[in-house]
C-alpha positions in Angstrom: 171.5 133.7 63.0 169.0 130.8 62.8 171.8 128.3 62.7 173.4 129.7 65.8 170.1 129.6 67.6 169.4 126.0 66.6 172.9 125.0 67.7 172.5 126.6 71.1 169.1 124.9 71.5 170.7 121.6 70.5 173.4 122.1 73.1 170.7 122.7 75.8 169.2 119.3 74.9 172.5 117.6 75.5 172.2 117.0 79.2 171.8 114.0 81.4 168.7 112.1 80.7 168.5 113.2 77.1 169.8 111.0 74.2 170.5 113.0 71.1 170.5 111.6 67.6 170.5 113.1 64.1 171.1 116.5 62.6 170.2 119.8 64.1 167.0 121.0 62.4 164.1 123.4 62.9 161.7 120.8 64.4 162.7 118.4 67.2 160.4 115.8 68.5 160.8 114.7 72.1 159.3 111.3 73.0 158.8 110.7 76.7 159.4 114.3 77.8 162.5 115.8 79.3 161.6 115.1 82.9 162.1 111.4 83.0 163.1 109.6 86.2 166.8 108.9 86.8 168.0 106.0 84.7 165.4 106.8 81.9 166.2 108.8 78.9 164.2 111.1 76.7 164.7 110.2 73.1 165.3 113.2 70.9 165.1 112.9 67.1 165.7 115.7 64.6 165.0 115.7 60.9 168.1 115.1 58.8 168.7 116.2 55.2 168.3 113.6 52.4 169.5 113.7 48.8 167.3 116.2 47.0 166.9 118.4 50.1 163.9 116.7 51.7 164.1 116.1 55.5 163.2 112.8 57.1 163.2 111.8 60.7 166.0 109.5 61.9 165.2 105.9 62.6 166.1 105.3 66.2 167.0 102.0 67.8 168.6 103.5 70.9 168.6 100.2 72.6 172.1 99.0 72.0 174.6 98.1 74.7 178.2 98.0 73.7 180.3 95.8 76.1 184.0 96.8 76.2 187.0 95.0 77.6 190.3 96.9 77.8 193.8 96.6 78.9 195.2 99.2 81.4 196.2 102.4 79.6 194.2 101.8 76.4 193.6 104.9 74.2 190.2 106.4 73.5 191.1 106.2 69.8 191.6 102.4 69.9 188.3 102.0 71.9 186.2 104.2 69.5 187.8 102.6 66.4 186.8 99.1 67.5 183.3 100.2 68.7 182.6 102.1 65.4 183.8 99.0 63.4 181.4 96.7 65.4 178.5 99.2 64.9 179.1 99.3 61.2 179.1 95.5 61.1 175.8 95.5 62.9 174.4 98.1 60.4 173.7 100.6 63.1 175.1 104.0 64.1 176.7 105.6 67.1 173.4 107.3 67.9 171.8 103.9 68.5 174.0 103.2 71.4 172.4 103.7 74.8 175.2 102.6 77.1 178.8 101.5 77.2 179.4 98.6 79.7 182.5 97.1 81.2 183.8 95.3 84.3 184.2 97.2 87.6 188.0 96.8 87.5 188.2 99.0 84.3 185.4 101.5 85.1 187.9 104.3 85.8 190.1 103.6 82.7 190.5 107.0 81.0 190.2 105.5 77.5 186.8 104.0 78.3 185.6 107.0 80.2 186.5 109.3 77.3 184.9 106.9 74.8 181.6 107.0 76.7 181.8 110.8 76.8 182.4 111.1 73.1 179.6 108.7 72.3 177.4 110.7 74.7 176.3 107.7 76.7 176.9 106.5 80.3 179.7 104.1 81.1 178.3 101.4 83.4 180.3 98.6 85.1 179.5 95.3 86.6 181.3 93.2 89.2 183.5 90.4 87.7 181.4 87.8 89.6 178.2 89.0 87.8 179.9 88.9 84.4 181.4 85.4 85.2 177.9 84.0 85.6 176.9 84.9 82.0 177.2 82.2 79.4 179.2 83.6 76.4 180.2 82.2 73.0 183.9 83.4 73.2 185.4 83.1 76.7 189.0 84.3 77.3 191.6 83.0 79.6 193.4 86.3 79.3 190.4 88.2 80.7 189.9 85.6 83.4 193.5 86.1 84.6 193.4 89.9 84.4 190.0 90.8 85.9 188.5 87.6 87.3 185.9 86.8 84.5 186.3 84.9 81.3 184.4 87.5 79.4 184.1 91.3 79.7 182.8 92.6 76.4 180.2 89.9 75.6 179.1 89.4 79.2 178.8 93.1 79.8 176.8 93.6 76.6 174.5 90.6 77.5 173.9 91.7 81.1 172.9 95.2 79.9 171.2 94.1 76.8 169.7 90.9 75.6 170.3 89.6 72.1 174.0 89.5 71.0 174.2 91.3 67.6 178.0 91.4 67.2 180.0 88.8 69.1 183.4 89.8 70.6 185.8 91.6 68.3 189.4 92.5 69.2 191.2 95.6 68.1 194.0 95.2 65.6 197.7 94.9 66.7 199.5 98.3 66.7 203.2 98.9 66.7 204.0 95.2 67.3 201.8 94.8 70.4 198.5 92.9 70.5 195.2 94.7 70.3 194.1 96.0 73.7 190.4 96.4 73.3 187.5 93.9 72.9 183.9 94.9 72.2 180.5 93.2 71.6 177.1 94.7 70.8 173.8 93.5 72.2 170.2 94.8 71.7 168.0 95.4 74.7 164.7 93.6 74.6 161.8 95.7 73.4 
């Protein structure tokens, strides 16, 4: 019975304006309150079990922006696979991501929308002109031809974040076709 109650309570906390991280536990600490202004997020941290049965609070970064570029028709599996690989490379978890960012031309792409939903973060988009103004380490002629900016993943991560933690990564080729997703990870300034 207690587990069912805790799970229902955790589901109640999963609503707009609340960022959830960690395991469901008896005690939940809410920093910033649940009535934050639009655009702000309450940070929810729950204890998680450790080896030996002790519970410790999750370390939260919750300030990462993942920039994602994608071809039309990309799958959510390909998007999440690359995002999770980049997060592992950075030594952070899915719960540390606060936003998925892309270019306006791909904001309605089902694979990106579903990836943001599964990560539990908003998908934000920027005009190609704004992304084109960002200096990036790995510009792409392909992106320039497709959406009007030489960078989507790195530029979107940098516009929404600050310091680039993981530069642009491209998904692996599948079934003889080139990878269809790029992503980069940036940390928002404290």
